[in-house]
RORONU-132916 format. One record per atom (N, C-alpha, C): residue number from 1; residue in three letters; y, z, x. Coordinates in steps of 0.02 Angstrom, whole numbers, always signed. Atoms other than C-alpha are relative to their C-alpha. Example, Ala and Ser with C-alpha at 12.3 -4.5 7.8 and 13.67 -1.06 7.14 Angstrom:
<pts>
(1; "Ala"; (-59; +0; +45)),
(1; "Ala"; (-225; +390; +615)),
(1; "Ala"; (+60; +0; +45)),
(2; "Ser"; (-59; -3; -42)),
(2; "Ser"; (-53; +357; +684)),
(2; "Ser"; (+55; +37; -39)),
</pts>
This chain:
<pts>
(1; "Met"; (-62; +34; +18)),
(1; "Met"; (-2345; +163; -924)),
(1; "Met"; (-13; -73; -14)),
(2; "Gly"; (+6; +70; +18)),
(2; "Gly"; (-2330; -4; -1006)),
(2; "Gly"; (+46; -42; +45)),
(3; "Lys"; (-43; +47; -34)),
(3; "Lys"; (-2232; -154; -946)),
(3; "Lys"; (+70; +5; -31)),
(4; "Pro"; (-68; -3; +26)),
(4; "Pro"; (-2042; -136; -960)),
(4; "Pro"; (+19; -69; -33)),
(5; "Leu"; (-22; +61; +34)),
(5; "Leu"; (-1964; -262; -1081)),
(5; "Leu"; (+53; -35; +45)),
(6; "Thr"; (-49; +39; -37)),
(6; "Thr"; (-1863; -401; -998)),
(6; "Thr"; (+66; +1; -40)),
(7; "Glu"; (-66; +6; +34)),
(7; "Glu"; (-1678; -429; -1041)),
(7; "Glu"; (-7; -46; -61)),
(8; "Gln"; (+9; +46; +57)),
(8; "Gln"; (-1731; -578; -1151)),
(8; "Gln"; (-40; +35; -55)),
(9; "Glu"; (+39; -36; +50)),
(9; "Glu"; (-1861; -470; -1241)),
(9; "Glu"; (+42; +53; -35)),
(10; "Leu"; (-44; -50; +32)),
(10; "Leu"; (-1734; -333; -1270)),
(10; "Leu"; (+51; -33; -47)),
(11; "His"; (-47; +40; +41)),
(11; "His"; (-1609; -465; -1333)),
(11; "His"; (-35; -22; -63)),
(12; "Asn"; (+37; +21; +59)),
(12; "Asn"; (-1742; -534; -1451)),
(12; "Asn"; (-13; +57; -47)),
(13; "Leu"; (+10; -61; +42)),
(13; "Leu"; (-1779; -359; -1516)),
(13; "Leu"; (+64; +17; -37)),
(14; "Ala"; (-66; -14; +32)),
(14; "Ala"; (-1593; -330; -1549)),
(14; "Ala"; (+13; -52; -54)),
(15; "Met"; (-11; +55; +49)),
(15; "Met"; (-1584; -501; -1635)),
(15; "Met"; (-42; +11; -61)),
(16; "Asn"; (+44; -12; +57)),
(16; "Asn"; (-1733; -455; -1748)),
(16; "Asn"; (+28; +55; -42)),
(17; "Ile"; (-27; -57; +36)),
(17; "Ile"; (-1654; -288; -1795)),
(17; "Ile"; (+61; -22; -42)),
(18; "Val"; (-59; +25; +33)),
(18; "Val"; (-1489; -372; -1840)),
(18; "Val"; (-19; -50; -53)),
(19; "Gly"; (+22; +52; +47)),
(19; "Gly"; (-1573; -520; -1924)),
(19; "Gly"; (-30; +27; -63)),
(20; "Arg"; (+32; -32; +59)),
(20; "Arg"; (-1677; -410; -2039)),
(20; "Arg"; (+55; +30; -45)),
(21; "Gln"; (-55; -31; +37)),
(21; "Gln"; (-1518; -318; -2091)),
(21; "Gln"; (+41; -53; -36)),
(22; "Leu"; (-38; +54; +29)),
(22; "Leu"; (-1423; -480; -2122)),
(22; "Leu"; (-37; -28; -62)),
(23; "Glu"; (+41; +24; +53)),
(23; "Glu"; (-1567; -545; -2227)),
(23; "Glu"; (+0; +47; -61)),
(24; "Ala"; (-1; -53; +55)),
(24; "Ala"; (-1574; -383; -2329)),
(24; "Ala"; (+65; -1; -37)),
(25; "Asp"; (-67; -1; +30)),
(25; "Asp"; (-1386; -399; -2357)),
(25; "Asp"; (+19; -66; -33)),
(26; "Gly"; (-13; +61; +36)),
(26; "Gly"; (-1401; -572; -2428)),
(26; "Gly"; (+33; -56; +37)),
(27; "Phe"; (-30; +52; -40)),
(27; "Phe"; (-1338; -677; -2282)),
(27; "Phe"; (-49; -59; +3)),
(28; "Glu"; (+41; +62; -9)),
(28; "Glu"; (-1402; -857; -2272)),
(28; "Glu"; (+14; -26; +71)),
(29; "Phe"; (-7; +19; -72)),
(29; "Phe"; (-1437; -912; -2093)),
(29; "Phe"; (+12; -77; +5)),
(30; "Met"; (-18; +71; -12)),
(30; "Met"; (-1351; -1078; -2045)),
(30; "Met"; (-23; -21; +68)),
(31; "Ala"; (+20; +14; -71)),
(31; "Ala"; (-1384; -1069; -1857)),
(31; "Ala"; (-18; +66; +34)),
(32; "Val"; (+20; -58; -38)),
(32; "Val"; (-1474; -946; -1742)),
(32; "Val"; (-6; -21; +70)),
(33; "Asn"; (+0; +14; -71)),
(33; "Asn"; (-1451; -943; -1554)),
(33; "Asn"; (-26; +63; +36)),
(34; "Ser"; (+31; -61; -29)),
(34; "Ser"; (-1569; -821; -1465)),
(34; "Ser"; (+12; +4; +76)),
(35; "Lys"; (-14; -6; -69)),
(35; "Lys"; (-1505; -858; -1290)),
(35; "Lys"; (+56; +47; +13)),
(36; "Pro"; (-55; -47; -16)),
(36; "Pro"; (-1407; -714; -1219)),
(36; "Pro"; (+59; -37; +29)),
(37; "Lys"; (-62; +29; -25)),
(37; "Lys"; (-1226; -757; -1179)),
(37; "Lys"; (+18; -69; -31)),
(38; "Arg"; (-18; +58; +38)),
(38; "Arg"; (-1228; -908; -1297)),
(38; "Arg"; (+23; +24; -68)),
(39; "Asp"; (-27; -35; +58)),
(39; "Asp"; (-1114; -848; -1433)),
(39; "Asp"; (+31; -48; -51)),
(40; "Pro"; (+34; -58; +30)),
(40; "Pro"; (-1120; -822; -1578)),
(40; "Pro"; (-74; -9; -5)),
(41; "Gln"; (+74; +3; +10)),
(41; "Gln"; (-1302; -778; -1603)),
(41; "Gln"; (-18; -20; -70)),
(42; "Tyr"; (+13; +21; +69)),
(42; "Tyr"; (-1293; -799; -1790)),
(42; "Tyr"; (+63; -31; -30)),
(43; "Val"; (-53; +28; +43)),
(43; "Val"; (-1188; -912; -1900)),
(43; "Val"; (-32; +3; -71)),
(44; "Cys"; (+32; -14; +67)),
(44; "Cys"; (-1220; -857; -2080)),
(44; "Cys"; (+51; -17; -54)),
(45; "Leu"; (-42; +13; +59)),
(45; "Leu"; (-1153; -897; -2253)),
(45; "Leu"; (-14; +55; -48)),
(46; "Lys"; (+8; -52; +53)),
(46; "Lys"; (-1123; -762; -2381)),
(46; "Lys"; (+65; -5; -44)),
(47; "Asp"; (-54; +5; +49)),
(47; "Asp"; (-1013; -777; -2538)),
(47; "Asp"; (+45; -59; +18)),
(48; "Lys"; (-34; +65; -17)),
(48; "Lys"; (-964; -955; -2480)),
(48; "Lys"; (+47; +10; +61)),
(49; "Ile"; (-39; -11; -60)),
(49; "Ile"; (-886; -882; -2321)),
(49; "Ile"; (-46; -1; +61)),
(50; "Leu"; (+38; -1; -62)),
(50; "Leu"; (-948; -918; -2146)),
(50; "Leu"; (+11; +63; +40)),
(51; "His"; (-2; -61; -40)),
(51; "His"; (-986; -770; -2032)),
(51; "His"; (-28; -15; +69)),
(52; "Phe"; (+23; +8; -68)),
(52; "Phe"; (-999; -781; -1842)),
(52; "Phe"; (-19; +71; +25)),
(53; "Ile"; (+22; -67; -17)),
(53; "Ile"; (-1102; -634; -1775)),
(53; "Ile"; (-26; -2; +73)),
(54; "Val"; (+21; -7; -70)),
(54; "Val"; (-1119; -588; -1589)),
(54; "Val"; (-45; +63; +5)),
(55; "Val"; (+50; -54; -9)),
(55; "Val"; (-1272; -482; -1548)),
(55; "Val"; (-6; +17; +72)),
(56; "Arg"; (+9; -22; -69)),
(56; "Arg"; (-1285; -377; -1391)),
(56; "Arg"; (-50; +59; +0)),
(57; "Asn"; (+41; -60; -16)),
(57; "Asn"; (-1425; -262; -1331)),
(57; "Asn"; (+40; +42; +50)),
(58; "Val"; (-41; -46; -39)),
(58; "Val"; (-1338; -109; -1258)),
(58; "Val"; (-44; +55; +29)),
(59; "His"; (+43; -48; -34)),
(59; "His"; (-1422; +3; -1128)),
(59; "His"; (+31; +70; -5)),
(60; "Phe"; (-20; -70; -2)),
(60; "Phe"; (-1417; +192; -1140)),
(60; "Phe"; (+29; +16; +69)),
(61; "Pro"; (-38; -39; +51)),
(61; "Pro"; (-1298; +284; -1114)),
(61; "Pro"; (+62; -35; -29)),
(62; "Glu"; (-56; +37; +25)),
(62; "Glu"; (-1174; +146; -1159)),
(62; "Glu"; (+5; +4; -76)),
(63; "Asn"; (-11; -2; +72)),
(63; "Asn"; (-1097; +150; -1332)),
(63; "Asn"; (-10; -68; -30)),
(64; "Pro"; (+12; +64; +27)),
(64; "Pro"; (-1166; +8; -1438)),
(64; "Pro"; (+56; -28; -43)),
(65; "Asn"; (-52; +24; +41)),
(65; "Asn"; (-1007; -2; -1537)),
(65; "Asn"; (+60; -23; +46)),
(66; "Thr"; (-49; +22; -45)),
(66; "Thr"; (-903; -46; -1380)),
(66; "Thr"; (-12; -73; +17)),
(67; "Tyr"; (+11; +72; -13)),
(67; "Tyr"; (-879; -233; -1356)),
(67; "Tyr"; (+52; -27; +49)),
(68; "Asp"; (-44; +36; -46)),
(68; "Asp"; (-800; -355; -1232)),
(68; "Asp"; (+54; -33; -41)),
(69; "Glu"; (-55; +23; +42)),
(69; "Glu"; (-628; -386; -1311)),
(69; "Glu"; (+17; -74; +14)),
(70; "Gly"; (-13; +71; -17)),
(70; "Gly"; (-601; -548; -1215)),
(70; "Gly"; (-48; -48; -31)),
(71; "Leu"; (+54; +42; +29)),
(71; "Leu"; (-766; -622; -1271)),
(71; "Leu"; (+9; -4; -76)),
(72; "Met"; (-6; +0; +73)),
(72; "Met"; (-740; -569; -1451)),
(72; "Met"; (+63; -38; -23)),
(73; "Arg"; (-59; +37; +16)),
(73; "Arg"; (-563; -642; -1452)),
(73; "Arg"; (-14; -74; +5)),
(74; "Arg"; (+17; +73; -5)),
(74; "Arg"; (-633; -811; -1392)),
(74; "Arg"; (-43; -21; -60)),
(75; "Val"; (+42; +17; +59)),
(75; "Val"; (-769; -806; -1528)),
(75; "Val"; (+42; -1; -61)),
(76; "Lys"; (-43; -3; +58)),
(76; "Lys"; (-640; -758; -1657)),
(76; "Lys"; (+45; -63; -6)),
(77; "Asn"; (-42; +60; +0)),
(77; "Asn"; (-523; -901; -1605)),
(77; "Asn"; (-40; -60; -22)),
(78; "His"; (+44; +55; +18)),
(78; "His"; (-671; -1022; -1622)),
(78; "His"; (-19; +6; -75)),
(79; "Ala"; (+19; -8; +68)),
(79; "Ala"; (-723; -946; -1788)),
(79; "Ala"; (+57; -19; -50)),
(80; "Glu"; (-59; +14; +46)),
(80; "Glu"; (-546; -965; -1862)),
(80; "Glu"; (+6; -75; -14)),
(81; "Lys"; (+0; +71; +11)),
(81; "Lys"; (-562; -1154; -1842)),
(81; "Lys"; (-44; -19; -58)),
(82; "Phe"; (+46; +11; +57)),
(82; "Phe"; (-703; -1142; -1970)),
(82; "Phe"; (+15; +45; -58)),
(83; "Glu"; (-19; -50; +51)),
(83; "Glu"; (-614; -1010; -2076)),
(83; "Glu"; (-57; +50; -9)),
(84; "Ala"; (+57; -47; +1)),
(84; "Ala"; (-756; -894; -2028)),
(84; "Ala"; (+23; +69; +20)),
(85; "Lys"; (-8; -66; -19)),
(85; "Lys"; (-761; -707; -2010)),
(85; "Lys"; (-39; +13; +64)),
(86; "Thr"; (+33; -13; -64)),
(86; "Thr"; (-812; -633; -1840)),
(86; "Thr"; (-21; +73; +1)),
(87; "Tyr"; (+28; -70; -2)),
(87; "Tyr"; (-923; -482; -1811)),
(87; "Tyr"; (-34; +11; +65)),
(88; "Phe"; (+37; -22; -58)),
(88; "Phe"; (-998; -386; -1665)),
(88; "Phe"; (-57; +45; -26)),
(89; "Ala"; (+58; -42; +18)),
(89; "Ala"; (-1173; -310; -1684)),
(89; "Ala"; (-30; +25; +66)),
(90; "Gly"; (+29; -30; -60)),
(90; "Gly"; (-1213; -194; -1539)),
(90; "Gly"; (-60; +43; -19)),
(91; "Val"; (+62; -36; +14)),
(91; "Val"; (-1390; -125; -1537)),
(91; "Val"; (-22; +38; +61)),
(92; "Gly"; (+22; -43; -53)),
(92; "Gly"; (-1432; +23; -1426)),
(92; "Gly"; (-74; +9; -4)),
(93; "Leu"; (+72; -8; -4)),
(93; "Leu"; (-1614; +22; -1374)),
(93; "Leu"; (-16; +46; +58)),
(94; "Ser"; (+18; -46; -53)),
(94; "Ser"; (-1690; +165; -1273)),
(94; "Ser"; (-70; +27; -10)),
(95; "Asn"; (+68; -29; -2)),
(95; "Asn"; (-1857; +241; -1228)),
(95; "Asn"; (-2; +63; -43)),
(96; "Ala"; (+1; -58; +44)),
(96; "Ala"; (-1907; +370; -1360)),
(96; "Ala"; (-19; +64; +36)),
(97; "Leu"; (+20; -60; -36)),
(97; "Leu"; (-1986; +490; -1234)),
(97; "Leu"; (+53; +24; +50)),
(98; "Asp"; (-52; -19; -50)),
(98; "Asp"; (-1847; +485; -1100)),
(98; "Asp"; (+49; -60; -1)),
(99; "Gln"; (-49; +55; +8)),
(99; "Gln"; (-1689; +383; -1133)),
(99; "Gln"; (+21; -30; +68)),
(100; "Lys"; (-17; +27; -68)),
(100; "Lys"; (-1666; +360; -943)),
(100; "Lys"; (-51; -53; +23)),
(101; "Leu"; (+52; +51; -17)),
(101; "Leu"; (-1830; +259; -935)),
(101; "Leu"; (+13; -65; -37)),
(102; "Pro"; (-7; +62; +38)),
(102; "Pro"; (-1840; +77; -984)),
(102; "Pro"; (-40; +1; -64)),
(103; "Val"; (+40; +8; +60)),
(103; "Val"; (-1906; +22; -1152)),
(103; "Val"; (-60; -40; +20)),
(104; "Tyr"; (+61; +32; -18)),
(104; "Tyr"; (-2089; -22; -1129)),
(104; "Tyr"; (-34; -37; -57)),
(105; "Leu"; (+39; +39; +46)),
(105; "Leu"; (-2195; -149; -1217)),
(105; "Leu"; (-48; +45; -38)),
(106; "Asn"; (+48; -37; +44)),
(106; "Asn"; (-2294; -73; -1365)),
(106; "Asn"; (+10; +78; +6)),
(107; "Glu"; (-12; -72; +2)),
(107; "Glu"; (-2215; +101; -1342)),
(107; "Glu"; (+63; +11; -45)),
(108; "Glu"; (-53; -18; +46)),
(108; "Glu"; (-2094; +193; -1455)),
(108; "Glu"; (+69; -4; +33)),
(109; "Tyr"; (-68; +3; -25)),
(109; "Tyr"; (-1907; +165; -1438)),
(109; "Tyr"; (+46; +23; -55)),
(110; "Ile"; (-54; -24; +45)),
(110; "Ile"; (-1747; +227; -1518)),
(110; "Ile"; (+50; -58; -8)),
(111; "Val"; (-47; +51; +16)),
(111; "Val"; (-1629; +108; -1608)),
(111; "Val"; (+65; +34; -24)),
(112; "Glu"; (-64; -25; +20)),
(112; "Glu"; (-1446; +149; -1620)),
(112; "Glu"; (+42; -62; -23)),
(113; "Tyr"; (-31; +60; +28)),
(113; "Tyr"; (-1368; +19; -1735)),
(113; "Tyr"; (+42; +21; -62)),
(114; "Gln"; (-43; -22; +53)),
(114; "Gln"; (-1216; +57; -1846)),
(114; "Gln"; (+17; -54; -51)),
(115; "Gly"; (-16; +56; +46)),
(115; "Gly"; (-1205; -114; -1929)),
(115; "Gly"; (+56; -44; +32)),
(116; "Leu"; (-50; +49; -25)),
(116; "Leu"; (-1077; -254; -1912)),
(116; "Leu"; (+69; +29; +9)),
(117; "Ile"; (-71; -21; -11)),
(117; "Ile"; (-906; -221; -1837)),
(117; "Ile"; (+42; -63; -8)),
(118; "Glu"; (-42; +58; +8)),
(118; "Glu"; (-776; -343; -1902)),
(118; "Glu"; (+52; -2; +51)),
(119; "Ile"; (-51; +8; -55)),
(119; "Ile"; (-661; -412; -1768)),
(119; "Ile"; (+63; -28; -33)),
</pts>
């Protein structure tokens, strides 16, 4: 068995997954914050509109589409001062061999990511 990924490493992996999707969708990165709990993680520009995006790594068996409503309300209130849209990006990461095991460094994992959820 390899070394289990730390919370920061899991968060970075989730950030990379979301970041690649944003890039592919034509978002321009204005600010990136990779510290967990420092929200939003991404401030992007697309079609002259600002987008605030909160990224969370979600542990199996939790639903990656479920978010903290209080947190998202605070981010949305902040975003509205900038006429920005607010999104949640939950990324489920789990061990490919046994979802009850941690995700290990350099081993296969499963990604469950449905895309941005507008708040």
